[in-house]
Each structure stands twice: as structure tokens, then as C-alpha cells.
C-alpha positions, -999 to +999 in steps of 0.1 A: +395-548-235+416-520-219+454-525-215+451-523-177+432-555-176+460-576-192+482-596-168+506-611-193+510-613-231+524-645-247+542-643-280+552-612-300+532-579-297+521-573-334+500-543-342+467-555-356+471-592-350+442-615-343+446-626-306+428-649-280+420-636-247+420-659-216+411-654-180+432-662-149+422-699-151+434-700-187+398-705-200+391-689-235+370-657-234+371-641-268+392-633-300+400-598-313+424-573-329+454-564-307+467-528-307+492-510-285+474-483-265+446-477-240+422-500-259+444-532-263+419-556-279+387-549-300+367-581-297+355-598-328+337-628-312+332-648-280+340-679-300+374-685-315+376-665-347+394-677-379+396-644-398+398-659-433+377-646-462+347-665-452+346-648-419+345-613-435+320-625-462+296-637-435+299-606-414+294-581-443+264-601-456+249-602-421+251-564-419+236-561-455+206-583-446+198-561-416+197-531-440+175-550-463+151-559-433+151-522-425+139-514-459+169-494-469+184-516-496+166-509-529+143-482-513+128-459-541+131-428-518+164-434-498+196-446-513+220-436-485+225-455-453+253-470-430+262-505-441+286-513-412+286-496-379+316-508-361+308-526-328+271-525-336+277-549-364+304-569-346+333-553-365+349-528-341+372-503-360+353-504-392+327-480-407+312-485-441+286-461-457+267-465-489+259-436-511+238-447-540+263-472-552+294-454-539+309-471-507+331-453-484+352-473-457+368-459-426+392-479-406+398-469-370+421-497-360+452-513-373+435-547-373+408-535-397+433-517-418+454-550-422+422-567-435+413-540-461+415-562-492+395-590-476+368-565-464+366-550-499+363-584-515+334-592-491+317-559-498+318-566-536+307-602-532+278-592-511+264-562-531+277-570-565+264-545-592+249-523-565+285-510-559+305-492-586+329-471-564+350-483-533+368-454-515+390-459-485+388-427-464+410-437-435+438-412-435+424-391-407+411-420-385+438-446-384+462-443-354+496-430-363+517-461-361+552-468-375+550-488-408+513-481-413+505-464-446+468-452-440+467-429-470+432-426-484+424-437-519+401-455-544+399-492-543+375-493-573+361-466-594+371-430-594+339-411-586+346-384-560+311-369-557+276-380-562+239-372-557+219-391-531+183-392-521+169-394-485+131-397-481+128-381-516+152-351-508+181-348-530+217-340-517+251-337-531+278-357-513+316-354-517+332-383-498+367-370-504+362-336-487+329-339-467+327-343-429+330-379-417+324-402-448+306-373-467+273-369-450+256-371-416+237-401-422+229-407-386+205-377-385+180-391-411+150-400-389+155-368-368+155-347-400+123-364-409+108-355-375+119-318-380+099-318-412+067-330-394+069-302-368+077-275-393+045-266-410+038-228-407+069-222-384+098-200-386+128-223-385+163-217-374+187-244-384+219-236-363+252-254-371+234-263-402+263-275-422+249-284-457+214-279-448+198-313-441+175-302-415+167-271-436+155-291-466+132-312-444+118-280-428+110-265-462+096-298-474+074-298-443+058-264-451+078-241-429+070-204-433+107-195-435+140-213-428+173-198-418+205-219-420+235-208-401+269-221-402+305-207-397+318-225-427+314-205-460+318-237-481+291-255-461+267-226-465+274-226-503+264-263-505+233-255-482+220-231-508+229-255-536+207-281-518+178-256-514+179-247-550+180-284-561+149-294-540+130-259-540+142-240-569+137-203-565+119-207-530+122-173-512+114-190-478+151-200-474+182-180-465+216-193-455+242-173-435+280-180-428+280-167-392+293-179-358+265-193-337+268-171-307+275-141-328+242-147-346+223-151-313+238-118-302+225-100-332+194-120-338+163-099-351+140-127-362+118-146-338+119-183-344+094-209-332+113-239-341+151-242-336+175-270-343+208-271-324+232-297-339+268-286-329+298-306-337+313-328-309+321-306-279+339-334-261+357-361-280+376-372-247+367-375-210+393-349-201+373-321-216+339-333-205+333-305-179+342-278-206+319-295-230+289-296-207+293-260-200+292-253-238+260-272-242+245-252-212+255-218-228+243-228-263+209-241-251+204-212-228+207-188-257+182-207-276+157-208-246+162-171-243+153-164-279+127-190-289+092-179-292+066-189-267+052-224-277+082-230-298+099-263-304+136-270-298+155-298-313+188-300-295+216-327-300+250-338-287+270-362-310+298-365-282+303-401-272+320-389-239+287-371-230+261-394-214+224-391-221+220-380-184+247-354-185+233-339-216+198-336-201+213-320-170+230-293-191+198-286-210+179-286-177+202-260-162+200-239-194+162-239-192+162-230-155+186-200-161+165-188-189+134-191-167+114-210-193+090-239-186+100-269-209+084-302-217+102-332-234+083-345-264+108-370-277+142-385-267+162-391-299+192-413-310+208-426-341+186-447-365+185-484-368+213-487-394+235-474-367+228-503-342+244-503-307+259-535-294+245-544-260+282-549-249+293-515-262+268-489-249+292-462-258+282-468-294+250-448-287+268-415-292+239-394-306+215-379-281+187-357-288+158-340-272+126-324-287+115-298-263+082-276-261+091-243-247+062-224-230 
């Protein structure tokens, strides 16, 4: 609930407090966490919520059961998944990711931060021996509020890095220094699809980070795979992942280069490209600039991809709608004078569920395009 929808507040305004919402007729609407700012209340339920330990136990267990139904809990080939996806699991402001027994929490609201001990207890009660490390990585995600100590730290165990497996591919994850909670779990099914399209193709993985798409392309039988990222540290880990999964394989090369600089000097002709840039727009006030960025980037790809090539292109910006992203890609294709067909429209996987009441939770947009 946005602050502009509030007519009056009864009682003290306490950051992170559990509050009830009423309409003008003083009829109960919902309960949620209060926080001063544009988003004033993050709703926890349309019935009155008693946020005792049993509430957290039930919510955490319900999220775990969904991942069991999806075949992720105890899977012999995938041991990394999102356990709790904020609004998608009825717990706005809370992200929990599972890395082969190592659990990383991120709090995005003061209300969730104040319930950290109860949430940790619920996680351990639910998963038991399936968890040996709990790490709170909220220092960069919590709002800067007086009296709030959001310093990251271990709640249980001390393991800082571990190996995970995704569809049989091995990856090293450092939840202390890695992006987000350590790994881009939300691209799992899309990486698998890249592998299915890669056989015999020359693949360019742009903004490749630590090489997730590259590993799947190699596993799918690509003729060659080039991974490009501006971060030298990410490229070092990309090379490490290639060596872990395909030791001594000459098909892979990783380069620490700026994306547009790489396009300017590109000598190889690729017939499969992956464009997975960081979020161009984290807020609506930079949306126009972001859409221009997506247009420029995709136009360069259309200008260079081989006839009959396949382009996987993504936006992870919540502020960019699926329609606006498609329009940017449409303009890019028209400017490049290429005929393009949509083969797939992609999103995040089922362990990143989207609440029907919070469509903004569908932040990941992707298109698989065939370029004549």
C-alpha cells in the first residue's frame, strides 16, 4: 500500500511494526509491515495476522512444500533454488536462496529485519539437517534507517563459498561477494533452453558474468563459446567453471571486455547470441534511458548475428514492462533491417512465483528470436 493511499494513522508510527489496514467505513482489509516511505505497508495477509512463531513456521513450510512439488528439494541433479520469493510466497521484503545446504537470506524491509530470529528458526525447523549454514546478506538491501543495524553476517555456520549443481553442471558460488545472493538462480530454465539450441552453433554469451549460459552451451554441443563481461573477476570465475565442467576444452574463450567495445571490434560471426545485461532501469525515472539502452544493445546484436541465427535477449529491470521491452527490441530489429520471429517468450522459473496481486514481481523478461 502506497503512502498516498493513507488517510490517517492511529497510534505511534513504528518502523517495521505489524499494522492493520481499514477502509473509510472502518472495515478490516489486511495486515502488513509498516515502513515510512513511498511503500507504506507490505501486506502479509487479507486476514488478521498474528506474527508469532507459528505464523513464520507455516509460511516457510508452505514455500518449502512448493519447491518439493517442483522436484527441486532432494533433486539428484539440481541443488540450488529460491526457497522464498518475497511477494510470490506471501512474505514481501524477504528473499531466501538455497545453495546445497547453505541458505542465504536478504531482507528488503524493516519489518522482515525485525523478525530475523523467528524466520531463521522457521527455516531450520522446516529443513532440519538439509541446512548447515545460514547467512544474512542484507547490508546492501535494507533501507538506511536510524537505529537499524543491517550488517551482514552468519547466523549459523561459517562457510563462505560452496559448489552447487544445476542440471548436472557444477558452479562455485560465493554468497559473501557474489551478485544478489551469490548466483543468478532465476535463469536456470533459460540456461537449459540455450543448451538445447546450441548444438553445432558458434555462441556469444554477452554480459556472461560467471559463465552460466556458456556452460550450458558447451554441454549442448556448441562449436565454440565466447564469454564476454567487463569484470575481470567474473571472467576468471567463468574460466574456472568451464574447466570444472569441461576440462581442457578448446571450444571456450572468456574475455574481459566492454560489450559495445566488443561489438565494435568483433571479428567472429556468431549464430547464437545471449544478451543478459544488468538492470538498465531500477526506477521509473530512468525508464526512457533504459529503453534506449536495450534498443542500442539489441540493434548491435541484430547487425552482427549470422543469417538464421538465434538471439536470446533479456531484461531483468522490474520497471521495464514486457510490452516496452518488446517494443525496444522491435525498433532495434527494424533499424537493423532484419526479419525476426519470436520463438519463445521467457520469464523466471516456478521457484520465483509471482503473486497475482503483485504483477511487478514478474521482473525477468526474455525473448528467443530467429533472425533471418
